[in-house]
N, CA and C atoms as an extended XYZ file, in Angstrom:
339
Properties=species:S:1:pos:R:3:atomname:S:1:resname:S:1:resid:I:1 pbc="F F F"
N         3.344      -17.089       -9.520 N   MET     1
C         3.159      -15.896       -8.718 CA  MET     1
C         3.881      -14.782       -9.477 C   MET     1
N         3.087      -13.708       -9.651 N   ARG     2
C         3.587      -12.532      -10.310 CA  ARG     2
C         4.415      -11.611       -9.369 C   ARG     2
N         5.629      -11.414       -9.638 N   THR     3
C         6.448      -10.441       -8.761 CA  THR     3
C         6.808       -9.120       -9.389 C   THR     3
N         6.759       -8.960      -10.706 N   ASN     4
C         7.121       -7.802      -11.336 CA  ASN     4
C         5.846       -7.272      -12.014 C   ASN     4
N         5.604       -6.017      -11.682 N   PHE     5
C         4.381       -5.354      -12.317 CA  PHE     5
C         4.918       -4.145      -13.051 C   PHE     5
N         4.642       -4.223      -14.297 N   GLU     6
C         5.025       -3.070      -15.206 CA  GLU     6
C         3.845       -2.537      -15.942 C   GLU     6
N         3.817       -1.231      -16.000 N   MET     7
C         2.807       -0.580      -16.721 CA  MET     7
C         3.475        0.514      -17.448 C   MET     7
N         3.184        0.885      -18.660 N   SER     8
C         3.822        1.862      -19.412 CA  SER     8
C         3.258        3.270      -19.006 C   SER     8
N         3.944        3.964      -18.226 N   GLU     9
C         3.658        5.275      -17.857 CA  GLU     9
C         2.197        5.737      -17.890 C   GLU     9
N         1.336        5.043      -17.122 N   PRO    10
C        -0.010        5.484      -17.148 CA  PRO    10
C        -0.220        6.702      -16.341 C   PRO    10
N        -1.308        7.423      -16.507 N   ALA    11
C        -1.591        8.536      -15.651 CA  ALA    11
C        -1.917        7.996      -14.258 C   ALA    11
N        -1.524        8.833      -13.298 N   LEU    12
C        -1.852        8.406      -11.848 CA  LEU    12
C        -3.261        8.408      -11.626 C   LEU    12
N        -3.808        7.495      -10.834 N   LEU    13
C        -5.192        7.548      -10.461 CA  LEU    13
C        -5.447        8.751       -9.591 C   LEU    13
N        -6.723        9.207       -9.670 N   SER    14
C        -7.133       10.331       -8.695 CA  SER    14
C        -7.187        9.629       -7.293 C   SER    14
N        -7.225       10.466       -6.305 N   ASP    15
C        -7.232        9.968       -4.896 CA  ASP    15
C        -8.520        9.067       -4.720 C   ASP    15
N        -9.619        9.613       -5.236 N   GLU    16
C       -10.881        8.861       -4.973 CA  GLU    16
C       -10.864        7.524       -5.705 C   GLU    16
N       -10.389        7.511       -6.959 N   THR    17
C       -10.268        6.285       -7.712 CA  THR    17
C        -9.270        5.275       -7.127 C   THR    17
N        -8.134        5.823       -6.656 N   LEU    18
C        -7.011        4.978       -6.029 CA  LEU    18
C        -7.633        4.335       -4.759 C   LEU    18
N        -8.326        5.118       -3.839 N   LEU    19
C        -8.889        4.526       -2.655 CA  LEU    19
C        -9.998        3.491       -2.876 C   LEU    19
N       -10.785        3.776       -3.922 N   ALA    20
C       -11.864        2.777       -4.217 CA  ALA    20
C       -11.313        1.597       -4.783 C   ALA    20
N       -10.214        1.614       -5.537 N   ALA    21
C        -9.581        0.413       -6.136 CA  ALA    21
C        -8.913       -0.332       -5.019 C   ALA    21
N        -8.284        0.339       -4.045 N   ILE    22
C        -7.647       -0.424       -2.906 CA  ILE    22
C        -8.666       -1.044       -2.116 C   ILE    22
N        -9.796       -0.446       -1.794 N   GLU    23
C       -10.882       -1.027       -0.998 CA  GLU    23
C       -11.424       -2.214       -1.673 C   GLU    23
N       -11.561       -2.114       -3.043 N   ARG    24
C       -12.155       -3.217       -3.846 CA  ARG    24
C       -11.273       -4.403       -3.845 C   ARG    24
N        -9.953       -4.173       -4.091 N   ALA    25
C        -9.030       -5.243       -4.071 CA  ALA    25
C        -8.970       -5.938       -2.769 C   ALA    25
N        -8.963       -5.213       -1.664 N   ALA    26
C        -8.991       -5.865       -0.314 CA  ALA    26
C       -10.320       -6.696       -0.176 C   ALA    26
N       -11.387       -6.079       -0.560 N   SER    27
C       -12.728       -6.841       -0.313 CA  SER    27
C       -12.752       -8.111       -1.109 C   SER    27
N       -12.090       -8.143       -2.320 N   LEU    28
C       -12.119       -9.374       -3.198 CA  LEU    28
C       -11.046      -10.292       -2.750 C   LEU    28
N       -10.209       -9.984       -1.797 N   GLY    29
C        -9.133      -10.937       -1.387 CA  GLY    29
C        -8.059      -11.088       -2.382 C   GLY    29
N        -7.779      -10.054       -3.080 N   VAL    30
C        -6.648      -10.115       -4.063 CA  VAL    30
C        -5.362      -10.190       -3.216 C   VAL    30
N        -4.361      -11.005       -3.618 N   GLY    31
C        -3.204      -11.167       -2.885 CA  GLY    31
C        -2.096      -10.144       -3.218 C   GLY    31
N        -1.037      -10.089       -2.536 N   PRO    32
C        -0.031       -9.071       -2.724 CA  PRO    32
C         0.647       -9.210       -4.123 C   PRO    32
N         0.732      -10.366       -4.710 N   ALA    33
C         1.395      -10.555       -5.921 CA  ALA    33
C         0.495       -9.955       -7.111 C   ALA    33
N        -0.742       -9.858       -6.854 N   ASP    34
C        -1.666       -9.407       -8.014 CA  ASP    34
C        -2.287       -7.965       -7.687 C   ASP    34
N        -2.096       -7.535       -6.587 N   VAL    35
C        -2.900       -6.346       -6.081 CA  VAL    35
C        -2.553       -5.069       -6.946 C   VAL    35
N        -1.378       -4.942       -7.376 N   GLU    36
C        -1.008       -3.714       -8.189 CA  GLU    36
C        -1.780       -3.765       -9.535 C   GLU    36
N        -1.844       -5.009      -10.118 N   GLN    37
C        -2.602       -5.084      -11.291 CA  GLN    37
C        -4.086       -4.826      -11.084 C   GLN    37
N        -4.582       -5.287       -9.983 N   ALA    38
C        -5.920       -5.101       -9.599 CA  ALA    38
C        -6.344       -3.658       -9.392 C   ALA    38
N        -5.337       -2.915       -8.756 N   VAL    39
C        -5.574       -1.551       -8.413 CA  VAL    39
C        -5.341       -0.693       -9.681 C   VAL    39
N        -4.421       -1.089      -10.578 N   GLY    40
C        -4.099       -0.352      -11.720 CA  GLY    40
C        -3.036        0.561      -11.659 C   GLY    40
N        -2.325        0.581      -10.681 N   GLN    41
C        -1.134        1.411      -10.395 CA  GLN    41
C        -0.102        0.740       -9.569 C   GLN    41
N         1.150        0.879       -9.993 N   ARG    42
C         2.339        0.399       -9.176 CA  ARG    42
C         2.378        1.008       -7.865 C   ARG    42
N         2.520        0.192       -6.852 N   ALA    43
C         2.688        0.620       -5.454 CA  ALA    43
C         4.002        1.242       -5.141 C   ALA    43
N         4.043        2.130       -4.166 N   TRP    44
C         5.397        2.606       -3.621 CA  TRP    44
C         6.181        1.489       -3.136 C   TRP    44
N         5.526        0.696       -2.252 N   VAL    45
C         6.094       -0.482       -1.653 CA  VAL    45
C         5.165       -1.664       -1.737 C   VAL    45
N         5.784       -2.768       -2.097 N   ASN    46
C         5.121       -4.112       -2.097 CA  ASN    46
C         6.183       -5.061       -1.531 C   ASN    46
N         5.917       -5.622       -0.327 N   THR    47
C         6.999       -6.470        0.340 CA  THR    47
C         7.263       -7.794       -0.305 C   THR    47
N         6.546       -8.173       -1.376 N   ILE    48
C         6.892       -9.302       -2.066 CA  ILE    48
C         8.168       -9.058       -2.804 C   ILE    48
N         8.543       -7.763       -2.982 N   ARG    49
C         9.929       -7.495       -3.565 CA  ARG    49
C        10.811       -7.296       -2.330 C   ARG    49
N        11.678       -8.109       -2.205 N   SER    50
C        12.574       -8.130       -0.961 CA  SER    50
C        13.175       -6.843       -0.545 C   SER    50
N        13.621       -6.022       -1.521 N   ALA    51
C        14.160       -4.753       -1.141 CA  ALA    51
C        13.184       -3.802       -0.604 C   ALA    51
N        11.952       -4.089       -0.937 N   GLU    52
C        10.916       -3.062       -0.403 CA  GLU    52
C        10.399       -3.598        1.052 C   GLU    52
N        10.787       -4.762        1.426 N   ARG    53
C        10.517       -5.138        2.799 CA  ARG    53
C        11.443       -4.330        3.754 C   ARG    53
N        12.716       -4.088        3.234 N   PHE    54
C        13.644       -3.330        3.910 CA  PHE    54
C        13.118       -1.808        4.029 C   PHE    54
N        12.670       -1.399        2.890 N   ALA    55
C        12.120       -0.029        2.854 CA  ALA    55
C        11.024        0.178        3.896 C   ALA    55
N        10.158       -0.828        3.909 N   LEU    56
C         9.007       -0.784        4.959 CA  LEU    56
C         9.555       -0.654        6.307 C   LEU    56
N        10.525       -1.586        6.635 N   ASN    57
C        11.068       -1.695        7.969 CA  ASN    57
C        11.822       -0.408        8.387 C   ASN    57
N        12.279        0.383        7.470 N   THR    58
C        13.020        1.516        7.909 CA  THR    58
C        12.133        2.825        7.724 C   THR    58
N        10.907        2.653        7.245 N   ALA    59
C        10.017        3.810        7.003 CA  ALA    59
C         9.437        4.375        8.335 C   ALA    59
N         9.284        5.684        8.397 N   ASN    60
C         8.652        6.306        9.460 CA  ASN    60
C         7.281        6.655        9.089 C   ASN    60
N         6.363        5.710        9.459 N   ILE    61
C         4.949        5.873        9.082 CA  ILE    61
C         4.076        6.030       10.344 C   ILE    61
N         3.241        6.965       10.356 N   GLU    62
C         2.368        7.300       11.517 CA  GLU    62
C         0.980        7.175       10.898 C   GLU    62
N        -0.034        6.850       11.780 N   PRO    63
C        -1.457        6.837       11.303 CA  PRO    63
C        -1.952        8.234       11.001 C   PRO    63
N        -2.781        8.332       10.029 N   GLU    64
C        -3.521        9.565        9.778 CA  GLU    64
C        -4.374        9.914       10.949 C   GLU    64
N        -4.684       11.131       11.144 N   GLU    65
C        -5.432       11.516       12.413 CA  GLU    65
C        -6.770       10.794       12.340 C   GLU    65
N        -7.128       10.223       13.517 N   GLY    66
C        -8.304        9.490       13.722 CA  GLY    66
C        -8.338        8.140       13.063 C   GLY    66
N        -7.214        7.642       12.559 N   LYS    67
C        -7.146        6.310       11.986 CA  LYS    67
C        -6.242        5.450       12.891 C   LYS    67
N        -6.450        4.090       12.729 N   LYS    68
C        -5.512        3.112       13.402 CA  LYS    68
C        -4.562        2.601       12.437 C   LYS    68
N        -3.253        2.498       12.775 N   LEU    69
C        -2.242        1.964       11.870 CA  LEU    69
C        -1.956        0.518       12.323 C   LEU    69
N        -2.130       -0.437       11.582 N   PRO    70
C        -1.788       -1.869       12.015 CA  PRO    70
C        -0.288       -2.005       12.164 C   PRO    70
N         0.143       -3.060       12.820 N   ALA    71
C         1.572       -3.247       13.002 CA  ALA    71
C         2.187       -3.836       11.757 C   ALA    71
N         2.636       -2.833       10.949 N   LEU    72
C         3.100       -3.119        9.589 CA  LEU    72
C         4.261       -4.056        9.494 C   LEU    72
N         5.242       -3.809       10.485 N   ARG    73
C         6.474       -4.625       10.488 CA  ARG    73
C         6.264       -6.063       10.848 C   ARG    73
N         5.092       -6.424       11.475 N   GLU    74
C         4.854       -7.700       11.949 CA  GLU    74
C         3.944       -8.423       10.910 C   GLU    74
N         3.548       -7.749        9.830 N   ALA    75
C         2.588       -8.335        8.856 CA  ALA    75
C         3.274       -9.288        7.934 C   ALA    75
N         2.531      -10.186        7.393 N   ARG    76
C         3.091      -11.135        6.385 CA  ARG    76
C         3.450      -10.356        5.155 C   ARG    76
N         2.667       -9.507        4.584 N   ASP    77
C         2.936       -8.569        3.520 CA  ASP    77
C         2.219       -7.282        3.614 C   ASP    77
N         2.804       -6.265        3.067 N   VAL    78
C         2.335       -4.919        3.003 CA  VAL    78
C         2.430       -4.302        1.672 C   VAL    78
N         1.449       -3.659        1.129 N   VAL    79
C         1.565       -2.972       -0.165 CA  VAL    79
C         0.905       -1.567        0.159 C   VAL    79
N         1.674       -0.427       -0.186 N   TYR    80
C         0.962        0.805       -0.190 CA  TYR    80
C         1.387        1.741       -1.255 C   TYR    80
N         0.480        2.633       -1.526 N   TRP    81
C         0.488        3.585       -2.590 CA  TRP    81
C         0.538        5.013       -2.089 C   TRP    81
N         1.311        5.901       -2.753 N   GLY    82
C         1.229        7.357       -2.416 CA  GLY    82
C        -0.098        7.949       -2.874 C   GLY    82
N        -0.682        8.675       -2.070 N   ARG    83
C        -1.970        9.343       -2.482 CA  ARG    83
C        -1.639       10.592       -3.183 C   ARG    83
N        -2.294       10.902       -4.257 N   PRO    84
C        -2.047       12.151       -4.999 CA  PRO    84
C        -2.770       13.358       -4.494 C   PRO    84
N        -2.429       13.657       -3.278 N   ILE    85
C        -3.026       14.860       -2.687 CA  ILE    85
C        -1.907       15.732       -2.184 C   ILE    85
N        -2.119       17.057       -2.162 N   ASP    86
C        -1.129       18.046       -1.874 CA  ASP    86
C        -0.989       18.263       -0.320 C   ASP    86
N         0.051       17.573        0.197 N   THR    87
C         0.236       17.779        1.559 CA  THR    87
C         1.788       17.870        1.846 C   THR    87
N         2.173       18.395        3.009 N   HIS    88
C         3.657       18.514        3.311 CA  HIS    88
C         4.296       17.189        3.335 C   HIS    88
N         3.805       16.315        4.157 N   ASP    89
C         4.362       14.940        4.140 CA  ASP    89
C         3.377       14.026        3.416 C   ASP    89
N         3.972       13.100        2.603 N   PRO    90
C         3.102       12.165        1.821 CA  PRO    90
C         2.122       11.399        2.553 C   PRO    90
N         0.985       11.298        2.060 N   ARG    91
C        -0.091       10.454        2.544 CA  ARG    91
C        -0.086        9.081        1.826 C   ARG    91
N        -0.275        8.000        2.536 N   ILE    92
C        -0.275        6.740        1.874 CA  ILE    92
C        -1.526        5.947        2.266 C   ILE    92
N        -1.952        4.973        1.401 N   ALA    93
C        -2.969        4.055        1.676 CA  ALA    93
C        -2.586        2.838        1.061 C   ALA    93
N        -2.972        1.709        1.897 N   GLY    94
C        -2.509        0.459        1.450 CA  GLY    94
C        -3.295       -0.682        2.063 C   GLY    94
N        -2.783       -1.921        1.888 N   ILE    95
C        -3.333       -3.131        2.431 CA  ILE    95
C        -2.266       -3.855        3.180 C   ILE    95
N        -2.658       -4.379        4.273 N   VAL    96
C        -1.788       -5.219        5.107 CA  VAL    96
C        -2.415       -6.733        5.075 C   VAL    96
N        -1.525       -7.621        4.839 N   TRP    97
C        -1.967       -9.100        4.956 CA  TRP    97
C        -1.290       -9.507        6.263 C   TRP    97
N        -2.235       -9.790        7.322 N   HIS    98
C        -1.695      -10.219        8.543 CA  HIS    98
C        -1.266      -11.788        8.575 C   HIS    98
N        -0.553      -12.062        9.583 N   GLN    99
C         0.043      -13.378        9.550 CA  GLN    99
C        -1.141      -14.505        9.578 C   GLN    99
N        -2.261      -14.196       10.091 N   ASN   100
C        -3.360      -15.140       10.167 CA  ASN   100
C        -4.208      -15.073        8.847 C   ASN   100
N        -3.757      -14.349        7.915 N   GLY   101
C        -4.371      -14.427        6.513 CA  GLY   101
C        -5.377      -13.264        6.309 C   GLY   101
N        -5.822      -12.641        7.314 N   SER   102
C        -6.752      -11.516        7.260 CA  SER   102
C        -6.144      -10.317        6.604 C   SER   102
N        -6.932       -9.492        5.988 N   THR   103
C        -6.447       -8.195        5.337 CA  THR   103
C        -7.032       -7.061        6.023 C   THR   103
N        -6.410       -5.911        5.858 N   GLU   104
C        -6.885       -4.684        6.403 CA  GLU   104
C        -6.384       -3.508        5.519 C   GLU   104
N        -7.175       -2.549        5.241 N   VAL   105
C        -6.855       -1.343        4.564 CA  VAL   105
C        -6.411       -0.405        5.615 C   VAL   105
N        -5.354        0.326        5.229 N   PHE   106
C        -4.764        1.335        6.303 CA  PHE   106
C        -4.352        2.637        5.528 C   PHE   106
N        -4.370        3.725        6.358 N   PHE   107
C        -4.055        5.011        5.779 CA  PHE   107
C        -2.902        5.615        6.805 C   PHE   107
N        -1.896        6.190        6.295 N   GLY   108
C        -0.865        6.694        7.005 CA  GLY   108
C        -0.106        7.978        6.425 C   GLY   108
N         0.782        8.514        7.214 N   ILE   109
C         1.622        9.642        6.809 CA  ILE   109
C         3.017        9.195        6.843 C   ILE   109
N         3.687        9.364        5.755 N   LEU   110
C         5.099        8.990        5.609 CA  LEU   110
C         5.978       10.183        5.945 C   LEU   110
N         6.709       10.096        7.108 N   TYR   111
C         7.514       11.160        7.629 CA  TYR   111
C         8.980       10.888        7.184 C   TYR   111
N         9.833       11.918        7.130 N   PRO   112
C        11.298       11.617        6.887 CA  PRO   112
C        11.867       10.738        8.037 C   PRO   112
N        12.806       10.003        7.651 N   PRO   113
C        13.529        9.103        8.618 CA  PRO   113
C        14.051        9.898        9.715 C   PRO   113
């Protein structure tokens, strides 16, 4: 199981490319240990890294308008990336792996704690 993902300072993916890569990884059933490699960019949070589980549990994440946000704190694993769009509060997109093994792509807004 791969737990460390390192890439040498690549250019960040465009929002369109990032979202397409996240959707593709989710549809192919890529797991949390390999999803950053599949997407091509290190995630802001990947709960297979134990310190980032804490970060997820303390984050103030709300759904984007018109979107549903899964119960992230109850999920088996969560991985999310910051979207490279100009907004006051950072927008995120990610994949949640539910306890039952199903996956779901989600979109949220990361607010200050």
